N, C-alpha and C positions, 0 to 999 in steps of 0.2 A: 522422466517425470518421477517425482517423489510420491510416496504413498499419501502424504498429507493433502495433496491437491485432489486426489480422488476421494479421500475421506471427507473433505469439506463439501464437495459436490454431492456425494451420497447423503450426507447428513442434511444438507439443505433440501434435497429432493424428498428424502424419506420423512422429514419432519412436517411435511405438508405445506412448506413455504410456497405460497402462491406467487411469490415474486422471484423465484429462482432464475427464470429466464431473463427478467429485467436486470437482475444483479449481474448476471454473466455478460449481458450486452454492455452495461456500464463499465464493467471491469475490462472488457475488450477495448472499449473506447479509451480508457485510461492507459492501457498498454500501448495503444496506437499513438498516443501523445508522446510517450517515451521514444517509440520507434521513429516518429517523424522528426523529433528533435535530434536524435542521433544521426539521421540522414542529413538534416540541415547542417550539422557540425562535421559532416563527412567522416563519420565513425562507421566502420564496417561491423555489421552485426554477424556474429559467428553462430550463436545459438540462443534459443529460448528454452528455459527450463521451468516447468510448472511445479510449484510446491504449495503447501497449505495456505500461504498468505498471498499467493498471486503468481507472478512470473518474475524470473530472474533473467536478465538479458546479458549475455556474454559478448563483449565487444573487443575490437582491435583498432586502435590501441585501447587498453583497459581505461574505463572512465576516470580512474584516479590519476592518469597521466595527462589529462587535459588541463587547461587553465581552469581556475576556480569558477570563473564566469560561465564557461561552457559546461562544466560539470554540474553546476547548480541549474542551468537551463535544462539540461537533460533530466536531472533528478526531479525537478518540479513541473516538467511539461505534462505529465500524466494528470496531476492535480489541476493544472491550468485547463486541460481539455475537459475534465469533469466539471469545472466551474462554468466554462463556456457552454457545455452541453446542457447543464442544468438550466441555464438561462434560455437556451433555445427550446429545450423540451417544455419548460414551464411557461415561458413568455410567448413564444411564437406558435408552438404546436399544441399547447394546452394538455400536454402529457405529464400531469403532475406527479404520477408515481415515478416515472423515469427521472424527472427533475429532482425529486426528493432523494432518490437512491444515488444519483450522480453527485449531488451536493454532499450527501453523507459520506460517500466514498472519498471525495476531495478532503473533507475535514478529517476523516479517519486516517487517511494517508499522511496528513500533515502532523500527526502526533509525533513526538520526539523519540519514539521507540526505535530500536536498532533496525528492525526489519522493514520499517516504513520509509516512505520518501522523505518525510520531515526529519527522521533520525539519520538517514543517509546524508541529507544536506548538512545537518549539524556536524556530523563526523567529517564530511569533506572540508568544511570550514576549519574545524579543529586540526585536521591533518596538515592543512596548508599554512595555518597561522599559529599553531601552538606547539609546545614541546611534547615529546612522547608520553610523559607522565600524565599530562592533561588529557591526551587522547585516550589513554587507558582508563582514566577516571570517568570520562564521558561515556565510554563503551559500557562500563559497569552501571553507571547511572541510567543509561538507556534500557538496559535489561530490567532493572528494578522498576523503571517507569512502565514498561510493558506488563510486568507482573502486577503492579498496582492498578493499572487500567483494567486488566482482566478481573481482578478482585472487585473493583468498583462496578464494573459492568454486571457481574454476577449478583452482587448485593442490590444494585438498582433494579434488576429484573425480579429478584425475589421480593423486594419491597413492594413493587408495583403489582406483583401477582401474575405477570406475563413473562414466564420463563421460556426462552427459546434456547435450546442447547447449541445452536449453530455458532453464535458469537463466542461464547466461552471456549468451546472446543477449537475453533479457528485460532483464537488468541493463544491457547496452550500449544497448539501445533507450531505457531509462529515463534513463540518463545523457545520451544524445543529446538527448532531448526536454526534459530539465530544465536544459540549459545556457542 
Protein backbone atom coordinates (compact mmCIF):
# COMPACT_ATOMS: atom_id res chain seq x y z
CA UNK A 1 0.00 0.00 0.00
CA UNK A 2 1.14 3.48 -0.82
CA UNK A 3 1.40 6.32 1.67
CA UNK A 4 -1.22 8.27 -0.29
CA UNK A 5 -4.00 5.85 0.59
CA UNK A 6 -3.43 6.25 4.31
CA UNK A 7 -2.95 9.99 3.92
CA UNK A 8 -6.32 10.41 2.23
CA UNK A 9 -8.07 8.30 4.90
CA UNK A 10 -6.35 10.21 7.70
CA UNK A 11 -7.20 13.58 6.17
CA UNK A 12 -10.80 12.55 5.65
CA UNK A 13 -11.20 11.34 9.23
CA UNK A 14 -9.26 14.17 10.88
CA UNK A 15 -11.05 16.90 8.94
CA UNK A 16 -14.25 15.99 10.72
CA UNK A 17 -15.85 14.53 7.61
CA UNK A 18 -19.06 12.99 8.84
CA UNK A 19 -19.34 11.01 5.62
CA UNK A 20 -15.99 9.21 5.72
CA UNK A 21 -17.56 5.80 6.28
CA UNK A 22 -20.13 6.35 3.54
CA UNK A 23 -17.41 7.38 1.10
CA UNK A 24 -15.36 4.28 1.91
CA UNK A 25 -18.40 2.02 1.43
CA UNK A 26 -19.17 3.60 -1.95
CA UNK A 27 -15.50 3.27 -2.96
CA UNK A 28 -15.57 -0.41 -1.97
CA UNK A 29 -18.69 -0.93 -4.12
CA UNK A 30 -16.90 0.79 -7.02
CA UNK A 31 -13.90 -1.53 -6.76
CA UNK A 32 -16.21 -4.55 -6.46
CA UNK A 33 -17.63 -3.54 -9.85
CA UNK A 34 -14.17 -3.80 -11.41
CA UNK A 35 -13.54 -7.08 -9.59
CA UNK A 36 -16.84 -8.61 -10.79
CA UNK A 37 -16.20 -7.50 -14.38
CA UNK A 38 -12.73 -9.04 -14.28
CA UNK A 39 -14.17 -12.31 -13.00
CA UNK A 40 -16.84 -12.26 -15.74
CA UNK A 41 -14.07 -11.77 -18.33
CA UNK A 42 -12.11 -14.66 -16.77
CA UNK A 43 -9.23 -12.39 -15.81
CA UNK A 44 -7.15 -13.63 -12.88
CA UNK A 45 -6.68 -11.03 -10.18
CA UNK A 46 -3.14 -11.07 -8.82
CA UNK A 47 -3.12 -8.13 -6.40
CA UNK A 48 -4.95 -5.10 -5.07
CA UNK A 49 -2.81 -2.07 -4.36
CA UNK A 50 -4.26 0.87 -2.43
CA UNK A 51 -2.99 4.34 -3.30
CA UNK A 52 -4.19 7.92 -2.78
CA UNK A 53 -6.78 7.73 -5.53
CA UNK A 54 -8.25 4.34 -4.76
CA UNK A 55 -7.20 0.85 -5.76
CA UNK A 56 -5.06 -0.52 -8.54
CA UNK A 57 -5.87 -4.07 -9.55
CA UNK A 58 -3.09 -6.16 -11.07
CA UNK A 59 -4.38 -8.83 -13.43
CA UNK A 60 -3.22 -11.78 -15.50
CA UNK A 61 -3.41 -11.26 -18.39
CA UNK A 62 -2.84 -7.51 -17.97
CA UNK A 63 -5.95 -5.54 -18.88
CA UNK A 64 -4.19 -4.00 -21.91
CA UNK A 65 -3.93 -7.45 -23.53
CA UNK A 66 -7.70 -7.93 -23.67
CA UNK A 67 -9.96 -6.91 -26.52
CA UNK A 68 -11.01 -3.28 -26.45
CA UNK A 69 -14.58 -4.24 -25.53
CA UNK A 70 -13.52 -6.32 -22.53
CA UNK A 71 -11.02 -3.71 -21.43
CA UNK A 72 -13.65 -0.96 -21.51
CA UNK A 73 -16.17 -3.20 -19.74
CA UNK A 74 -13.70 -3.75 -16.87
CA UNK A 75 -12.56 -0.13 -16.73
CA UNK A 76 -16.11 1.27 -16.62
CA UNK A 77 -17.71 -1.40 -14.43
CA UNK A 78 -16.91 0.49 -11.22
CA UNK A 79 -18.75 3.56 -12.49
CA UNK A 80 -21.63 1.34 -13.58
CA UNK A 81 -21.92 -0.13 -10.10
CA UNK A 82 -21.83 3.38 -8.60
CA UNK A 83 -24.59 4.51 -10.94
CA UNK A 84 -26.78 1.48 -10.16
CA UNK A 85 -26.10 1.72 -6.42
CA UNK A 86 -27.01 5.43 -6.44
CA UNK A 87 -30.37 4.52 -7.95
CA UNK A 88 -30.88 1.73 -5.41
CA UNK A 89 -29.73 3.82 -2.43
CA UNK A 90 -31.78 6.86 -3.43
CA UNK A 91 -34.82 5.31 -5.07
CA UNK A 92 -35.47 2.12 -3.16
CA UNK A 93 -33.74 2.55 0.19
CA UNK A 94 -34.18 6.33 0.61
CA UNK A 95 -30.53 6.58 1.66
CA UNK A 96 -29.91 9.87 -0.11
CA UNK A 97 -26.44 10.50 1.34
CA UNK A 98 -25.19 7.19 -0.05
CA UNK A 99 -26.94 7.86 -3.36
CA UNK A 100 -25.30 11.28 -3.73
CA UNK A 101 -21.84 10.00 -2.78
CA UNK A 102 -22.12 7.03 -5.13
CA UNK A 103 -23.30 9.20 -8.03
CA UNK A 104 -20.54 11.72 -7.33
CA UNK A 105 -17.96 8.93 -7.31
CA UNK A 106 -19.31 7.72 -10.66
CA UNK A 107 -19.05 11.16 -12.26
CA UNK A 108 -15.66 11.88 -10.65
CA UNK A 109 -14.22 8.61 -11.98
CA UNK A 110 -15.45 9.36 -15.49
CA UNK A 111 -13.24 12.46 -15.68
CA UNK A 112 -10.64 12.09 -18.46
CA UNK A 113 -7.70 12.34 -16.02
CA UNK A 114 -5.04 9.62 -16.30
CA UNK A 115 -5.61 8.02 -12.91
CA UNK A 116 -9.39 7.76 -13.25
CA UNK A 117 -11.50 5.19 -15.05
CA UNK A 118 -12.55 7.70 -17.72
CA UNK A 119 -8.92 8.54 -18.45
CA UNK A 120 -7.95 4.88 -18.54
CA UNK A 121 -10.80 4.19 -20.98
CA UNK A 122 -9.68 7.03 -23.25
CA UNK A 123 -6.10 5.75 -23.12
CA UNK A 124 -7.26 2.18 -23.91
CA UNK A 125 -9.12 3.43 -26.98
CA UNK A 126 -6.10 5.49 -28.07
CA UNK A 127 -3.65 2.60 -27.59
CA UNK A 128 -5.81 0.25 -29.66
CA UNK A 129 -6.80 2.71 -32.39
CA UNK A 130 -4.14 5.46 -32.64
CA UNK A 131 -0.47 5.90 -33.43
CA UNK A 132 2.03 6.14 -30.51
CA UNK A 133 2.48 9.91 -30.90
CA UNK A 134 -1.26 10.39 -30.33
CA UNK A 135 -1.16 8.19 -27.23
CA UNK A 136 1.73 10.26 -25.82
CA UNK A 137 -0.20 13.47 -26.51
CA UNK A 138 -3.31 12.07 -24.80
CA UNK A 139 -1.28 11.06 -21.73
CA UNK A 140 0.12 14.59 -21.41
CA UNK A 141 -3.32 16.10 -21.94
CA UNK A 142 -4.75 13.85 -19.22
CA UNK A 143 -2.14 15.02 -16.73
CA UNK A 144 -2.96 18.66 -17.46
CA UNK A 145 -6.66 17.88 -17.23
CA UNK A 146 -6.09 16.51 -13.71
CA UNK A 147 -4.08 19.59 -12.76
CA UNK A 148 -6.79 21.88 -14.14
CA UNK A 149 -9.52 19.99 -12.31
CA UNK A 150 -7.57 20.29 -9.06
CA UNK A 151 -7.18 24.03 -9.54
CA UNK A 152 -10.86 24.46 -10.43
CA UNK A 153 -11.93 22.44 -7.38
CA UNK A 154 -9.76 24.57 -5.08
CA UNK A 155 -11.02 27.82 -6.62
CA UNK A 156 -14.65 26.68 -6.43
CA UNK A 157 -14.30 25.79 -2.76
CA UNK A 158 -12.58 29.09 -1.96
CA UNK A 159 -15.25 31.03 -3.85
CA UNK A 160 -18.05 29.26 -2.00
CA UNK A 161 -16.31 29.66 1.35
CA UNK A 162 -16.58 25.93 2.07
CA UNK A 163 -13.01 24.72 1.86
CA UNK A 164 -12.34 21.08 2.60
CA UNK A 165 -8.72 20.02 2.28
CA UNK A 166 -9.55 16.39 1.41
CA UNK A 167 -10.38 16.84 -2.30
CA UNK A 168 -7.42 19.05 -3.26
CA UNK A 169 -4.93 16.87 -1.36
CA UNK A 170 -6.40 13.71 -2.87
CA UNK A 171 -6.14 15.21 -6.36
CA UNK A 172 -2.54 16.29 -5.74
CA UNK A 173 -1.66 12.78 -4.54
CA UNK A 174 -3.32 11.27 -7.60
CA UNK A 175 -1.43 13.63 -9.90
CA UNK A 176 1.84 12.85 -8.13
CA UNK A 177 1.31 9.08 -8.38
CA UNK A 178 0.15 9.17 -12.00
CA UNK A 179 3.10 11.09 -13.41
